[in-house]
C-alpha positions as CSV (number, residue, x, y, z in Angstrom):
1,X,-38.3,160.4,-50.8
2,X,-35.6,162.6,-52.3
3,X,-32.0,162.4,-51.2
4,X,-30.7,165.5,-49.3
5,X,-27.8,165.6,-51.7
6,X,-30.1,166.1,-54.7
7,X,-32.7,168.3,-53.0
8,X,-31.0,171.4,-54.5
9,X,-31.7,171.6,-58.2
10,X,-28.3,173.2,-58.8
11,X,-26.6,169.9,-57.7
12,X,-28.4,167.6,-60.2
13,X,-26.5,168.3,-63.3
14,X,-23.0,169.0,-62.1
15,X,-21.3,166.7,-64.7
16,X,-23.1,168.2,-67.6
17,X,-22.4,171.7,-66.4
18,X,-18.6,171.1,-66.0
19,X,-18.4,169.5,-69.5
20,X,-20.4,172.3,-71.1
21,X,-18.2,174.9,-69.4
22,X,-15.1,173.1,-70.7
23,X,-16.4,173.2,-74.3
24,X,-17.4,176.8,-73.9
25,X,-14.0,177.8,-72.7
26,X,-12.3,175.9,-75.5
27,X,-14.6,177.6,-78.0
28,X,-14.1,181.0,-76.6
29,X,-10.3,180.6,-76.4
30,X,-10.2,179.3,-80.0
31,X,-12.3,182.2,-81.3
32,X,-10.1,184.8,-79.5
33,X,-6.9,183.1,-80.7
34,X,-7.8,182.7,-84.4
35,X,-9.8,185.9,-85.1
36,X,-7.7,188.6,-83.3
37,X,-4.6,188.7,-85.5
38,X,-2.6,187.1,-82.7
39,X,-1.7,190.2,-80.7
40,X,0.2,189.4,-77.5
41,X,-2.5,190.8,-75.2
42,X,-5.3,188.6,-76.8
43,X,-3.0,185.5,-76.8
44,X,-2.3,186.1,-73.1
45,X,-6.1,185.7,-72.4
46,X,-6.9,183.1,-75.1
47,X,-4.3,180.5,-74.2
48,X,-5.2,180.2,-70.5
49,X,-8.9,180.1,-71.3
50,X,-8.4,177.3,-73.8
51,X,-6.2,175.3,-71.3
52,X,-8.8,175.8,-68.6
53,X,-11.4,174.5,-71.0
54,X,-9.4,171.3,-71.6
55,X,-8.9,170.9,-67.8
56,X,-12.7,171.4,-67.2
57,X,-13.6,169.0,-70.0
58,X,-11.3,166.2,-68.7
59,X,-12.5,166.8,-65.1
60,X,-16.2,166.7,-66.3
61,X,-15.8,163.5,-68.2
62,X,-14.1,161.8,-65.2
63,X,-16.6,163.2,-62.7
64,X,-18.7,160.4,-61.0
65,X,-22.3,161.3,-60.0
66,X,-23.4,159.9,-56.7
67,X,-26.8,159.1,-58.2
68,X,-28.4,156.3,-56.3
69,X,-30.8,154.3,-58.4
70,X,-33.6,152.6,-56.5
71,X,-34.1,149.1,-57.8
72,X,-37.8,149.3,-56.9
73,X,-38.3,152.2,-59.2
74,X,-36.6,150.4,-62.0
75,X,-38.6,147.2,-61.4
76,X,-41.9,149.2,-61.4
77,X,-41.1,151.0,-64.8
78,X,-43.4,150.2,-67.7
79,X,-43.3,151.6,-71.2
80,X,-46.1,153.9,-72.5
81,X,-49.1,151.8,-73.5
82,X,-50.0,153.3,-76.9
83,X,-50.6,151.9,-80.4
84,X,-47.9,152.5,-82.9
85,X,-48.4,153.6,-86.5
86,X,-48.4,151.0,-89.2
87,X,-45.3,151.4,-91.3
88,X,-45.8,148.6,-93.8
89,X,-45.4,146.0,-91.1
90,X,-46.4,145.7,-87.4
91,X,-44.2,147.8,-85.1
92,X,-43.3,146.7,-81.6
93,X,-41.2,147.9,-78.7
94,X,-38.8,145.7,-76.7
95,X,-37.1,147.0,-73.5
96,X,-34.7,144.9,-71.4
97,X,-33.4,145.8,-67.9
98,X,-29.7,145.9,-67.5
99,X,-29.6,145.2,-63.8
100,X,-31.0,142.3,-61.8
101,X,-33.7,141.0,-62.1
102,X,-33.3,140.9,-65.9
103,X,-36.8,141.3,-67.4
104,X,-38.0,142.1,-70.9
105,X,-41.1,144.1,-71.8
106,X,-42.7,143.6,-75.2
107,X,-45.3,146.1,-76.4
108,X,-47.3,145.1,-79.4
109,X,-47.9,148.2,-81.7
110,X,-51.1,146.8,-83.2
111,X,-53.1,146.1,-80.1
112,X,-51.0,148.2,-77.5
113,X,-50.8,145.3,-75.0
114,X,-47.7,144.9,-72.8
115,X,-46.2,141.5,-72.1
116,X,-43.4,140.6,-69.7
117,X,-40.8,137.9,-70.2
118,X,-38.2,136.8,-67.6
119,X,-34.7,137.2,-69.0
120,X,-33.5,138.7,-72.2
121,X,-35.3,139.2,-75.5
122,X,-36.7,135.9,-76.8
123,X,-35.7,134.6,-80.3
124,X,-39.3,135.0,-81.5
125,X,-42.5,136.4,-80.2
126,X,-46.2,136.1,-81.2
127,X,-48.6,138.5,-79.5
128,X,-51.0,136.4,-77.4
129,X,-53.9,138.9,-77.9
130,X,-53.9,139.6,-81.7
131,X,-52.0,136.4,-82.6
132,X,-49.5,138.3,-84.8
133,X,-45.9,137.2,-85.2
134,X,-43.9,140.3,-84.2
135,X,-40.4,138.8,-85.0
136,X,-38.6,135.6,-85.6
137,X,-34.8,135.5,-85.5
138,X,-33.0,132.8,-87.4
139,X,-30.6,130.8,-85.3
140,X,-27.0,130.8,-86.6
């Protein structure tokens, strides 16, 4: 079920739109300022446009989205189960969630099997299906 606040597609990317508009105003003001020969009329347009761009950029960077992340959706996420090309050694993919519960998914690139570990990335991992050592980190 989609939130009412985000049911309108125009409201989904407000932060990106504000930042993009800020950069566009700064660019337009700079182009007008430095390519016109600095006539008074052009400077009277270019300076406010550039200042407005700076204000929009700062507001856009400080803008907080009210995006609600459903923990059930995050917990149900799985990486794409596909084999990875051989690049001289076996490839693998490791993804760790950043919010509770902390879980790590390990995808073996050779056999395309997915394994889950509770907690963060382990120091070493051997694929249980193809019995291949994917990595081993030396302890310091």
